[in-house]
N, C-alpha and C positions, 0 to 999 in steps of 0.2 A: 900317525890320523889321516887321512884321504885331504889334499885338498879339495874346499868348495871351488867348483866354476862357473862363470853366469857366461853363457854364450847368447848372444843378442841375435833376432833372426836366426836362432838353434834349430829350425826344425824344417829348415828345406835348405837347400843347397849347398853353399859353402861350408850354411851352418851348422845343418846335418852332422855331417860328417866331420866337424870340431867337433857338433855333441860329442856324438857316439867317438871320436879317436881319446877326447880324454878324459870319457869313462875307460873306456880297455884299456888305459895308463892309471886307473885305480882312485882318476876324484870323481868326486858324488857332482853332481851337472845338472846347474838349471837349463833351462833353455825356454828362452822370452824369445815370445810373437804376435807377430802385431794385430790378427786380425781373420789368419785363414784357420777356425778352429776345425776342420776336419779335417785337415793335414798334421796339425797339432795334435787332433786325438788320435790318427794312425799315424805319426810318430812317438807317441806315448805311450800305445800299446805291445810297437815294434821293437820299443828300448826298454823302456821301463824308465827314465828317464823324467822327472817331474818338468813341469810344462806350466808356464806364466804368459798368461794378457797386458803385455801393453805397449799403453803409446810411448814408444824411444824418446819424439820430439818434445813433453809436455813431464817439465822437471819433477812437479809432486807425483804426477804417476810413476816416474822414474823413483822415487823415495819409498813413494808408499809400498810398489813393488821389490826392492830390494831389502825395503825389513819382513817383509813377508818371507821371503826367501831366508835369511838369517833367520829366523825364526822356524823358520824351518829344518833348514838342514846345516845353517851353522854361519858363522863370519867367509864376509867373498874372502878370494885368496887368489884367483884368478877371476880376470874380466878380459871377455873378448869383445870388443863393439864390433859386430859384425854387419848389425843392419842398416840395410842401407833400399833407396826406391830410382828411379829415373824419373824424369820427367820433359824429356827433350826435347829440342828447336831452336832455330836461331835465334840468334840474340837479338836480332832487330825486330821479332814477332814475340818473342817470350814472350809469357803472363808474370802477373807478381806470384801467382801459386804455382807455377811452375820455379819459378827462383826458390822463394820462401821457404814452398812445402820438399825441397830438394837438400839447400841450406838448414833447413832444422829436423832430418830426417838423419841427416848420412851429416852434418859437422857438430853443430846445438846437439846432438844426444852424447857426444865425446864429453863433455861436460855432465849433460842430467846426470849419464850412468856411475861417472867416475868421481864425482864432486860425494855423493854420497858414502861412499866407499873409502878414501883415500885417506882417511884422518885415523878410520880404525885399520888399515894397512900398515902407517906409520906408527902407530901406538905398539903393535905385533911383530915389525922391520923385517915384513916381509908380505912381496905385492907380487902379481905380473900380469899389466896391462898388454896386450893388444891386438892394437890398431888395424882394422881392415881398413885396404887406403884400394888404391886400381893405379895400372897402369898411367889409365888414365889423371889421374892425378899430378902425374910428374913429365909428361908430356904435351895433355891436352888434345883436345877432339872437336871439331866442329860440330856445332849443336848441342854441345854438350858444355857451354861454360858455366852452368848450375853446378851442375855434377863435377865438373874437374875442378872448382872453386871449391867445392867442398873437400875433395877429395886429397888437394895439394892441402888441404888447413891442419885437414887431419894428420899428416904430414910434420907440416912447425907446431901444432900441436903435442905431439908423440916428443918430438927432440924440447919443446922448453921442459912439460913435465919431469921429462927423464931426467933433466939438470935439477931439478928441484929435488926427486922422488930418491934419488943414489943412496945418498946415504944414509937414507931410511931403510935399506934393504928393496927397497921396489925397483924393477925394470918397467921401462916404457918404448914398447916397440910395434914398426908397423911392415905389412905385410902389403906387397900391392901385386895382386894376382892379375896377368893378361888377360887375353880370352879359355874362360873356362868352361868345361863344357856341362851348364846347366840347363837349368829348364830357358834361360832365360837368351842367352847364345842359341841352344838349338832352335828355338824358334823362327831367328833366322833365318829363310830360307837357303837349304843347300847351296843352290845356284854361287848365293851370294860369299857365304860362307867358304865354299873352294877357291872361287877367283878372285876375292877380295877382303877378305880377312886369316888365311890358312898360308899366302903363299908370302905374305910379313909375317911369319913366325919360325923361325932360324928352324926349330927343334922337327918344320914338316906338320903340325895336330894341335888342336887346340888339349890346354893341358885339362885335371881329372879332379874333381875335386877333396880327392884321399891326396892329392901332391899338396895343396894350402895347408889340410888339415897334419899334415906332418909337417911341415914348419910351424902352425901355432903351438903344437904337440913339444919341439924342442926349445922352443923362445919360454912355454910354461912352463918347463922343467926348474928343480930346483937349482939343479949344475949352471941352468944358463947366467947364474948371479950375474958374468963379465960383460951379459951382452947388454946393451940398454944404448935409445938414443935412433938407433940405428932402424934401415928398408932394405927389408929384403925385395927385392922385381922377380916375383915369379912368376913370368911370363913367356919361356923358351926363347928368349932371347930376341922375342920382339923388340924392344926396344933396353938397350943395355945403358948403364948408368956409371 
C-alpha cells in the first residue's frame, strides 16, 4: 500500500518539488496551500495531486483539514512541514504583526500539524516527520529575528519530538535549505544575488528545489528508520555546521 504524505506549502516552490518527488516515489500525496487558489488549481491540473486549502497557523483548521485528508486518502504516514512566510524588518522597528505572523506560521504550525497525526502514527508504529527549517535558523540573519527565531525553534522541536517518538517507529528530522532558486529568491535583483549572495556559497550557485526534494524523499523512505533527530544542511557550503 502506498504511503500517504502531506506537504504544507505544497503547491509552490520547494513544496511543489517535494510533492512531485514523493508522488514519483509511490506516495499518495496531499498538498496543502494557504491562499493562492489559482496556483493550487494549476498545480493540481499539472500533477493530479490533491490540494487542500488550510491556514496552518490555526490549530482547529489543521485538525479539520487533516481529518478530511484521512477520510479522502487514508491515515497520514509522512508529514512535511514546509509552509513558511517572511515579514522582514529590523527588530527595533518590528511590529507585533510581523513577529507573531511569522512565529505562528513558521513555528506554531508544527504543533498544529503534528499533534493531530502523531497519535495515529504511534498506534501504527510508523511515521516520518520532516520539518523544513532554514540556514537562517542555524546562523541567524540581520533583519529576520522573527524568521530566525521560528526556524531555530523548528530545529529544537525536531530534536525533542524525535526523542519522544523513536521507539514508536517515528522519525523526525529537519532540513535547512540555503538560498534556493525559488520565486522569492529570484525576485531579488540579479546584481544583489551575484554580488551579495552567490559569492558566499562555496559551490558558487543557488540551490535547486529538486535538490531539497531529494533530501525529503531520502528521509521519508521506510529504509531511513535509523536517522532521526538530524538536521541536513543543504546550503552549498554557505554555512558549515
